[in-house]
C-alpha positions, -999 to 999 in steps of 0.1 A, spaced: 813 739 265 778 732 264 781 706 237 809 690 261 789 690 292 755 674 272 778 648 258 794 640 291 756 636 306 746 614 280 774 594 285 768 589 318 735 578 313 743 555 287 770 540 310 741 538 339 718 518 314 753 496 309 756 487 343 718 479 352 719 458 320 749 439 335 730 436 368 700 422 356 714 397 336 739 386 365 701 381 388 689 362 355 718 339 354 725 333 391 700 352 413 727 365 437 722 400 430 704 419 457 674 439 449 687 468 467 713 470 440 688 467 413 671 496 431 702 513 433 708 511 399 674 523 383 678 555 407 711 563 388 695 557 356 664 580 362 691 607 378 712 607 352 685 610 326 670 636 344 704 657 344 706 650 305 670 661 300 676 693 319 705 699 294 689 697 265 658 714 274 632 689 286 619 698 317 
């Protein structure tokens, strides 16, 4: 069960990274992405990484 949770949190973090990458590419290509979206995306990356690290035993 713990492995499933760990895998789930890891995949959530990878998804957050991919979404952020797409947002940055959009910003680079057409400068229409709002900086609030970029900030929110970075916060999501931070939260998913924090949750995953707690599960693997890194405080």
